[in-house]
C-alpha positions as semicolon CSV with decimal commas, in nm:
position;residue;x (nm);y (nm);z (nm)
1;X;5,600;0,538;-4,461
2;X;5,573;0,554;-4,081
3;X;5,291;0,369;-3,905
4;X;4,970;0,561;-3,844
5;X;4,806;0,633;-3,511
6;X;4,536;0,385;-3,604
7;X;4,784;0,111;-3,693
8;X;4,960;0,158;-3,359
9;X;4,629;0,174;-3,169
10;X;4,715;0,518;-3,037
11;X;4,387;0,663;-3,159
12;X;4,220;0,470;-2,876
13;X;4,415;0,660;-2,609
14;X;4,253;0,948;-2,426
15;X;4,346;1,301;-2,526
16;X;4,547;1,336;-2,205
17;X;4,739;1,016;-2,274
18;X;4,811;1,118;-2,634
19;X;4,940;1,454;-2,514
20;X;5,163;1,284;-2,256
21;X;5,291;1,046;-2,525
22;X;5,359;1,333;-2,765
23;X;5,555;1,515;-2,493
24;X;5,756;1,201;-2,416
25;X;5,833;1,149;-2,785
26;X;5,936;1,512;-2,826
27;X;6,165;1,493;-2,522
28;X;6,333;1,179;-2,656
29;X;6,394;1,347;-2,993
30;X;6,523;1,664;-2,824
31;X;6,772;1,463;-2,618
32;X;6,909;1,295;-2,929
33;X;6,934;1,625;-3,114
34;X;7,116;1,787;-2,822
35;X;7,372;1,506;-2,826
36;X;7,426;1,523;-3,202
37;X;7,727;1,722;-3,321
38;X;7,652;2,066;-3,459
39;X;7,725;2,096;-3,833
40;X;8,024;2,321;-3,902
41;X;7,816;2,572;-4,101
42;X;7,572;2,615;-3,810
43;X;7,856;2,649;-3,558
44;X;8,016;2,920;-3,772
45;X;7,684;3,104;-3,809
46;X;7,625;3,096;-3,433
47;X;7,975;3,229;-3,373
48;X;7,917;3,507;-3,630
49;X;7,588;3,606;-3,466
50;X;7,742;3,604;-3,120
51;X;8,033;3,822;-3,236
52;X;7,788;4,059;-3,406
53;X;7,573;4,092;-3,093
54;X;7,882;4,161;-2,881
55;X;8,013;4,419;-3,131
56;X;7,673;4,593;-3,162
57;X;7,487;4,550;-2,832
58;X;7,248;4,837;-2,911
59;X;7,129;4,662;-3,227
60;X;6,969;4,385;-3,021
61;X;6,614;4,414;-2,888
62;X;6,563;4,249;-2,549
63;X;6,314;3,961;-2,544
64;X;6,094;4,144;-2,292
65;X;6,040;4,429;-2,540
66;X;5,971;4,195;-2,832
67;X;5,721;3,999;-2,623
68;X;5,547;4,314;-2,494
69;X;5,507;4,449;-2,849
70;X;5,372;4,117;-2,977
71;X;5,122;4,093;-2,693
72;X;5,012;4,455;-2,746
73;X;4,950;4,382;-3,117
74;X;4,760;4,065;-3,036
75;X;4,526;4,257;-2,805
76;X;4,427;4,504;-3,079
């Protein structure tokens, strides 16, 4: 079991310091994940999705439209 915040003394940090620490931890994990090789099944799925989006460009909804719809629903 990993150590707790209390065991590490992190519960004594200010909220701002804990947020900064969380961001630093997340960035360190993200860097390692980016450097890790992509599993073959994931690579194949990404290639399939890319080929599908190229073959059917009209079947894709631009992010701007998705975001606008989500924001409109959230305002209701």
